[in-house]
C-alpha positions as semicolon CSV with decimal commas, in nm:
position;residue;x (nm);y (nm);z (nm)
1;X;-1,728;-6,108;1,679
2;X;-1,740;-5,767;1,506
3;X;-1,481;-5,831;1,287
4;X;-1,681;-6,066;1,034
5;X;-1,731;-5,978;0,699
6;X;-2,113;-5,912;0,731
7;X;-2,032;-5,663;1,001
8;X;-1,854;-5,465;0,701
9;X;-2,142;-5,521;0,492
10;X;-2,395;-5,402;0,763
11;X;-2,198;-5,104;0,819
12;X;-2,166;-5,034;0,429
13;X;-2,531;-5,080;0,404
14;X;-2,613;-4,784;0,639
15;X;-2,374;-4,552;0,459
16;X;-2,593;-4,477;0,147
17;X;-2,860;-4,362;0,368
18;X;-2,642;-4,071;0,496
19;X;-2,676;-3,940;0,122
20;X;-3,037;-3,826;0,201
21;X;-2,936;-3,564;0,447
22;X;-2,696;-3,394;0,180
23;X;-2,831;-3,425;-0,152
24;X;-3,197;-3,370;-0,279
25;X;-3,403;-3,675;-0,396
26;X;-3,575;-3,487;-0,676
27;X;-3,602;-3,139;-0,837
28;X;-3,923;-3,002;-0,975
29;X;-3,934;-2,727;-1,221
30;X;-4,216;-2,572;-1,455
31;X;-4,212;-2,251;-1,648
32;X;-4,225;-2,016;-1,347
33;X;-4,064;-2,232;-1,048
34;X;-3,821;-2,434;-0,949
35;X;-3,806;-2,651;-0,609
36;X;-3,647;-2,945;-0,448
37;X;-3,758;-3,244;-0,256
38;X;-3,547;-3,374;-0,004
39;X;-3,539;-3,542;0,338
40;X;-3,635;-3,257;0,505
41;X;-3,946;-3,166;0,290
42;X;-3,951;-2,898;0,026
43;X;-3,724;-2,634;-0,050
44;X;-3,689;-2,390;-0,315
45;X;-3,920;-2,095;-0,415
46;X;-4,128;-1,974;-0,146
47;X;-4,434;-1,879;-0,319
48;X;-4,487;-2,217;-0,481
49;X;-4,413;-2,370;-0,118
50;X;-4,676;-2,177;0,063
51;X;-4,922;-2,328;-0,209
52;X;-4,787;-2,684;-0,149
53;X;-4,861;-2,672;0,211
54;X;-5,181;-2,843;0,135
55;X;-5,023;-3,056;-0,110
56;X;-4,723;-3,206;0,096
57;X;-4,844;-3,176;0,451
58;X;-4,559;-3,210;0,734
59;X;-4,680;-3,577;0,792
60;X;-4,524;-3,721;0,481
61;X;-4,194;-3,531;0,568
62;X;-4,202;-3,690;0,886
63;X;-4,284;-4,013;0,769
64;X;-3,995;-3,995;0,500
65;X;-3,763;-3,866;0,779
66;X;-3,859;-4,185;1,012
67;X;-3,805;-4,433;0,701
68;X;-3,445;-4,278;0,632
69;X;-3,339;-4,282;1,007
70;X;-3,479;-4,651;1,050
71;X;-3,278;-4,760;0,742
72;X;-2,985;-4,582;0,878
73;X;-2,996;-4,716;1,231
74;X;-3,117;-5,071;1,188
75;X;-2,841;-5,198;1,014
76;X;-2,591;-5,053;1,308
77;X;-2,801;-5,214;1,578
78;X;-2,775;-5,540;1,375
79;X;-2,399;-5,518;1,396
80;X;-2,391;-5,548;1,766
81;X;-2,638;-5,832;1,788
82;X;-2,366;-6,071;1,681
83;X;-2,412;-6,320;1,942
84;X;-2,782;-6,390;1,844
85;X;-2,755;-6,472;1,455
86;X;-3,123;-6,561;1,409
87;X;-3,213;-6,222;1,543
88;X;-2,943;-6,065;1,320
89;X;-3,109;-6,228;1,027
90;X;-3,438;-6,101;1,121
91;X;-3,321;-5,738;1,161
92;X;-3,135;-5,780;0,828
93;X;-3,464;-5,872;0,669
94;X;-3,633;-5,592;0,840
95;X;-3,391;-5,334;0,706
96;X;-3,442;-5,475;0,346
97;X;-3,812;-5,449;0,399
98;X;-3,757;-5,086;0,520
99;X;-3,550;-4,997;0,239
100;X;-3,820;-5,108;-0,014
101;X;-4,077;-4,922;0,176
102;X;-3,847;-4,615;0,142
103;X;-3,812;-4,650;-0,213
104;X;-4,162;-4,704;-0,278
105;X;-4,249;-4,380;-0,063
106;X;-3,986;-4,188;-0,251
107;X;-4,159;-4,254;-0,578
108;X;-4,517;-4,233;-0,457
109;X;-4,444;-3,885;-0,300
110;X;-4,275;-3,746;-0,617
111;X;-4,562;-3,872;-0,835
112;X;-4,813;-3,710;-0,589
113;X;-4,610;-3,378;-0,619
114;X;-4,583;-3,385;-0,987
115;X;-4,987;-3,449;-1,009
116;X;-5,061;-3,190;-0,801
117;X;-4,840;-2,915;-0,915
118;X;-4,808;-2,981;-1,278
119;X;-4,411;-2,955;-1,263
120;X;-4,172;-3,191;-1,413
121;X;-3,942;-3,369;-1,207
122;X;-3,587;-3,489;-1,250
123;X;-3,441;-3,765;-0,986
124;X;-3,120;-3,700;-0,818
125;X;-2,996;-4,081;-0,900
126;X;-2,736;-4,067;-0,620
127;X;-2,985;-4,072;-0,354
128;X;-3,273;-4,242;-0,532
129;X;-3,052;-4,515;-0,618
130;X;-2,916;-4,560;-0,244
131;X;-3,168;-4,795;-0,104
132;X;-3,086;-5,024;-0,369
133;X;-2,721;-5,004;-0,309
134;X;-2,793;-5,056;0,074
135;X;-3,010;-5,353;-0,004
136;X;-2,749;-5,504;-0,214
137;X;-2,504;-5,477;0,073
138;X;-2,785;-5,599;0,302
139;X;-2,834;-5,932;0,116
140;X;-2,468;-6,000;0,117
141;X;-2,464;-5,957;0,507
142;X;-2,762;-6,181;0,528
143;X;-2,579;-6,452;0,329
144;X;-2,270;-6,410;0,553
145;X;-2,490;-6,434;0,877
146;X;-2,661;-6,764;0,732
147;X;-2,310;-6,904;0,657
148;X;-2,203;-6,838;1,008
149;X;-2,523;-7,013;1,136
150;X;-2,468;-7,324;0,920
151;X;-2,093;-7,345;1,050
152;X;-2,213;-7,333;1,406
153;X;-2,473;-7,565;1,356
154;X;-2,227;-7,808;1,190
155;X;-1,967;-7,763;1,477
156;X;-2,251;-7,859;1,722
157;X;-2,324;-8,179;1,557
158;X;-1,974;-8,283;1,551
159;X;-1,967;-8,249;1,955
């Protein structure tokens, strides 16, 4: 039953994750340089980026990309698990956990870049707050799934 309201909430929960591919997460600026921190890594002044190769290894870029894609894909997978509500609740909670980890990773990586470069950062709140918006939709979906589970259990008791 894809037409349930929690399917809409799960779909809306995955939409904010698309913002990471179009907007930077944070912009860094110092007296001499300006560069951006986005889902693909760092972009901007090439001179500072060559120096930052040791500061921000490609491992962190891949880790961040995996987290973003996971927070994007797991709600979609959850929509099509409508026949198994317990698995749907589990996947919804996993997605909330992934969003929390993504938010922590964003702040830790931004702090690491600030400490190592000495540049001031300015968050792009559109992308930084998108995991929070996604978590709100996931909580609404979880509530809807739990209501369905209670309704099915009540119907089974009546039979």
